[in-house]
Structures are given as structure tokens and as C-alpha cells.
N, C-alpha and C positions, 0 to 999 in steps of 0.2 A: 192525490199525493202532494204533500207539502215539502218544500225545501227546508232544511234546518241550517242555522248559522249561529255562530257565537256572537252574542250581542255585546257591544262595547258599552259601558265599562264592566257590566256585571259578569260577563264571561260565561254565563250559563246558556246551554243550547235551548233555543226556542223555535217554534215554527215561524217561518218567514212571514206569515200573515199576522203575526203578533207584534210586528214592529214597523216603524217608519223607514222608508228609504230616502236618503238625502243624496242629492246629485250635484256634482260640479259640472257646469256646462262649458262650452267652448270659450266663453268670455270670462271664465273663472268665477261666475256667480254661483252661489250655493242655494239650492231650493229643495223643498220637499217634493218627492215624486210619488203622488198617491197611486199611480197606475203600476209603478215598478218597472216601466218599460222605457222611460225617458233615456236618451243616449247621454253618455258621460260617465265619469268615474263615480261610483256609488259607495255609500256606507249605510249602515243600519243602526238605528237607535230604538230601544224599547219604548213602551208607552208610559214609563215612570218618569215623573218630573225630575227626580234626583239624577237619573242618567243624563238627561238633557243639560241640567245645570252643571254637572261635573264635566261633560264633554265641552261645553262652552267655556267654562272657567279654566280648564287645564289644556285647552287647545287640541283636544282629541279629534274634533271635526276637521280642523285644518290639516293635521297629520294624516288622517285617514283619506282625505280628499286631495292631499298634496297641493295645498295652497298656502302661500305665505301668510296672508291675513284675509279675514272675511271682509267683504264690502260692508260699510255701516248699515245699509238698508237690509242686507242679508242677515247680519247679526241680529238686528232688531226684529226681523220676521221670525227667526229661530227662537229668540228670547220670548216672543209673544206666544209661540206654541208651548214652550216650557211653562209659561205662566198659566195658560189655559189648562194644561194637564194638571198643574198643581191645584187649580180651582176645582177641577173635576174630581180629583182625589179627595179634597177636603169635603166636597158635597157628598161624595160616596161614603166617607167615614161618618159624617154627620147623620146620614140616612141610616147607617148601621147602628149608631148609638140610639137613634130614635126608635128603631125597631126593637132593640134590646129592652128599652125602658117600657115599652107598651105591652 
């Protein structure tokens, strides 16, 4: 059985296995929680780079996790994940185009 949650910012219900859990720890650092079991206040983001970019740009992560500002190293790590997701989406799209052409 899967849990369902509304993913910010899309708002569409998705299975909980379909998104990343981000956690604010006791020292107010924000990290990705791949296990989903790390203690601390959590929020969820889907695997689309647009969701990550919007959450970082508009401060949605800070609001959801109730932190004033992200530590620079935390923001950099989250931006890196967004960039990696964007690259994966581009590669997937290119693969789809190549498949259509053949």
C-alpha cells in the first residue's frame, strides 16, 4: 500500500514513492531523505525539475520546512539535484525523439 500526498507546487496527488522527501534537521540544515525515515520536519517534491526550480525560486521549501533561509551549502545541493533532474529529462526527451525518427 502506498501513501498519497499532494506534491508542491503541482498539487496533483501522487504516490509517495514518486517524489523526494526533503527534511529540516535539528540544526536547521535541509537535506534530501532517500529513506523517508529521517527525523525532522519533512516536505515532498516530485521528480520534475520544474517543481524543484519553482520551489527554490519562490521559497516554497523554506515555507514548508519553516526555516528563514537555506544555508548556502544546502541550497547548492538542492540546486544540483534540480540540475541533474533537468539533464535526465533532456536525455529522456532526446531518446524519445531518436526513437521516433528510427
